[in-house]
C-alpha positions in Angstrom: 81.4 35.8 86.9 82.1 36.5 91.0 79.7 35.0 93.5 78.6 38.2 95.5 77.4 36.3 99.1 77.5 37.2 102.5 78.1 35.5 105.8 75.1 35.9 108.8 75.6 34.0 111.8 73.9 34.6 115.2 76.3 35.8 118.5 76.7 32.5 119.4 79.5 32.1 116.9 82.7 33.4 118.6 84.8 35.5 116.8 89.0 35.1 115.9 90.4 38.7 115.2 90.1 38.2 111.4 86.5 37.4 111.4 85.7 40.6 113.5 87.2 42.3 109.7 85.4 40.7 107.5 83.6 42.5 105.6 79.6 40.8 104.3 79.8 39.4 107.6 77.1 40.2 110.2 76.0 38.8 113.9 73.0 38.5 114.4 72.2 38.2 118.4 70.4 36.9 120.8 69.1 38.7 124.1 70.8 38.1 127.2 68.2 38.5 130.3 68.9 38.6 134.0 65.8 39.2 136.2 65.3 43.1 134.4 69.1 43.3 133.3 68.8 43.1 129.4 71.3 42.9 126.9 72.0 42.2 123.3 74.7 40.1 123.0 76.7 41.7 120.6 80.2 43.9 120.5 80.2 45.5 123.7 79.4 42.3 125.7 81.1 42.1 128.8 82.0 38.7 129.9 83.4 39.8 133.2 80.5 42.0 134.3 78.1 39.9 133.2 79.4 36.7 135.0 79.4 38.4 138.1 75.5 39.8 137.7 74.8 36.6 136.9 76.4 35.4 140.2 74.5 37.9 142.2 71.4 36.6 140.8 72.3 33.5 142.0 73.2 32.2 139.0 69.9 32.4 136.9 69.7 34.0 133.8 67.9 33.5 130.4 68.6 34.4 126.9 65.7 35.0 124.1 66.7 34.4 120.2 66.8 37.5 117.6 62.8 37.8 116.1 62.7 36.3 112.2 63.0 40.3 111.3 66.2 40.9 112.2 67.6 37.8 110.2 65.3 39.3 107.7 67.0 42.8 107.9 70.4 40.6 108.3 69.5 39.2 104.5 68.9 42.7 102.5 71.3 44.1 100.3 73.2 43.1 97.1 74.3 39.7 97.4 74.1 36.5 94.7 73.7 34.7 97.5 73.7 34.7 101.7 74.3 31.6 103.9 73.5 31.7 107.5 75.1 29.6 110.5 72.6 29.7 114.1 73.3 27.6 116.8 71.6 23.6 117.0 68.3 23.6 116.3 68.3 21.5 119.9 69.3 24.3 122.2 67.2 27.1 121.0 65.0 28.6 118.8 67.1 30.3 116.9 67.7 27.6 113.1 64.1 28.4 113.0 63.8 32.6 113.1 66.3 32.3 110.9 64.1 30.3 108.8 60.7 32.1 109.1 63.5 35.2 108.5 64.0 33.8 104.9 60.0 33.4 104.5 59.9 36.3 105.4 62.9 38.2 102.7 61.2 35.9 100.1 57.1 37.0 100.6 58.8 41.0 100.3 61.8 40.3 97.3 60.7 37.1 95.6 63.8 34.6 95.2 66.3 37.2 93.7 69.3 35.6 96.1 69.5 32.7 97.7 69.7 32.2 101.2 71.1 29.0 102.9 70.2 28.0 106.1 72.8 26.3 108.2 71.9 24.7 111.8 75.5 24.4 113.2 74.3 20.7 114.9 76.5 22.5 117.5 77.2 26.1 119.2 80.3 28.2 119.6 83.8 27.3 118.1 82.0 24.8 115.5 79.7 28.4 114.0 83.4 30.3 114.2 85.4 26.9 112.0 82.5 26.6 109.8 81.8 30.1 108.6 85.7 30.0 108.2 85.0 26.9 106.1 81.9 29.0 104.2 83.9 31.9 103.6 87.0 29.6 102.1 84.9 28.1 100.1 82.6 30.5 98.8 86.2 32.6 97.8 87.1 29.6 95.8 84.6 30.5 93.7 81.8 27.2 94.1 78.3 27.5 93.5 76.2 28.3 96.6 74.6 24.7 95.5 78.1 22.8 95.8 78.7 24.9 99.0 74.9 24.0 100.4 76.6 20.6 100.0 79.9 20.3 101.3 79.3 22.5 104.9 76.3 20.1 105.5 78.2 17.1 105.0 81.1 19.4 106.8 79.3 20.1 110.4 78.2 16.6 110.8 82.2 14.2 109.4 83.9 17.2 110.2 83.6 18.5 113.1 83.5 17.7 116.8 83.2 19.6 120.0 83.0 18.9 123.7 83.1 20.5 126.9 83.1 20.5 131.1 81.7 23.2 133.2 82.3 24.4 136.6 78.4 24.4 136.8 75.4 22.8 134.6 73.0 25.8 137.1 72.1 27.8 133.8 71.8 24.5 131.4 69.7 22.5 133.8 67.4 25.7 135.2 66.9 26.8 131.3 66.0 23.4 130.8 69.2 22.6 128.1 69.9 19.5 129.0 67.5 17.4 128.3 69.3 14.5 126.4 71.1 13.8 129.7 69.2 11.7 131.8 68.0 12.5 135.1 70.3 10.0 137.1 73.6 11.8 136.1 72.1 15.3 136.8 71.8 13.9 140.4 75.4 13.8 140.2 76.0 16.4 139.6 78.3 18.1 141.6 80.7 15.7 139.7 82.7 17.4 136.5 80.9 15.8 133.6 82.8 16.5 130.4 80.2 16.1 127.8 79.8 16.5 123.8 77.7 17.6 121.3 75.9 14.0 118.9 75.9 14.4 115.5 71.9 15.5 115.9 72.8 18.5 117.6 72.3 17.5 121.2 74.5 17.3 124.0 75.5 13.3 125.5 78.1 12.5 128.5 81.8 11.6 127.7 83.2 10.6 131.2 83.4 12.8 134.4 85.8 13.2 137.0 85.1 14.6 141.0 87.9 17.9 140.3 87.3 20.6 137.4 90.9 19.6 137.0 91.1 16.4 136.4 87.9 16.7 134.2 89.4 19.2 131.9 93.3 16.5 131.5 90.5 14.1 130.9 88.5 15.9 128.5 92.2 16.8 126.6 92.8 13.0 126.1 89.7 12.2 125.3 90.1 14.7 122.0 93.4 13.7 121.6 92.5 9.7 121.4 89.8 10.7 118.8 91.6 12.2 116.4 94.8 9.8 117.0 96.6 9.4 113.8 94.7 12.0 112.0 96.6 14.6 109.8 95.0 18.2 112.0 97.5 20.1 109.8 95.2 22.0 108.0 92.1 21.6 110.6 91.5 24.3 113.5 91.0 24.1 117.2 89.2 26.2 118.7 89.2 26.7 123.3 86.3 29.2 123.7 86.7 30.6 127.6 84.4 32.2 130.2 86.4 34.5 132.7 89.4 31.4 132.5 92.1 32.4 130.1 94.7 30.6 132.0 92.3 27.2 132.1 91.8 27.4 128.2 95.9 27.4 127.2 96.1 25.0 129.7 93.6 22.9 127.2 94.7 23.7 124.2 98.5 22.9 125.3 97.3 19.8 126.8 95.3 18.7 123.5 98.2 19.7 121.1 100.4 17.3 122.9 99.0 14.4 120.6 97.1 17.0 117.8 98.8 19.3 116.0 96.8 21.1 114.6 97.9 23.8 112.4 96.0 26.8 113.6 94.8 27.3 117.3 92.6 30.1 118.7 91.6 31.2 122.4 89.0 33.1 122.5 86.4 34.7 124.9 82.9 33.0 124.7 80.4 35.0 123.3 77.8 35.8 125.8 75.1 32.9 125.2 78.0 31.2 125.7 79.0 32.8 128.3 75.5 32.4 130.1 75.5 28.6 129.4 78.8 27.8 130.0 78.8 29.9 133.2 81.3 30.8 135.0 84.9 28.6 134.3 84.0 26.8 131.6 85.1 25.7 128.3 84.4 24.5 125.4 86.6 23.2 123.1 85.9 22.8 119.0 88.0 21.5 116.1 87.9 20.3 112.9 89.5 17.0 111.2 
């Protein structure tokens, strides 16, 4: 029989146009806070308004992960399996909240369905790419155990993420840069190119003196890393914060050498907008 499944992701997942039409797909939003101003990171998120409020507040903003109960509710319904995808456990408590939601669900309803929680070990477009992969496997009649094995391996072995930001202030003030050495932060006015590690942390890949030069260097790094790979079946996601033209330039530069079959240029979700800040670019890809 065909498996009835649902995909649940947190709001770190940047949504493509087609994902917004998916059935049995739910986003559990984080909460965003600027001083007294609090909103859910949902479909009503207004990037321009939020960034201007952040600037007015000296660049300060905070996020709070969803309560376990919000995940528990998302798991309810007539499904054989629920596949859950969260931001890296290294940057947020959301993954643990999703696991606690599973415990709460099973306490109340028993194990009437398989609930599989994936740590994306990343943010932003990696969640986008992994959600699409889960859907492809589930629609292809794979069973839940096989999907779990494949996705765990896929996240580590077949996805990559780089980012380059105008300002690291939001990441720094929220303590999200613990993996970058203090000596790097002293050079905070240099534009840093960062990448995610296999453990879901942030590491420094390169730096440059201006943002445009750093963006081009990042594009070349990514293209170089993918040299010789057949990317015709793969996806490139460039997520941006108030800089769509820059995102298009970065995508074009990468695609000069790395010929991705599918390219998505997406407005970053609220959470990604908060941390990437005005002018930030996050590049995610499968290979």
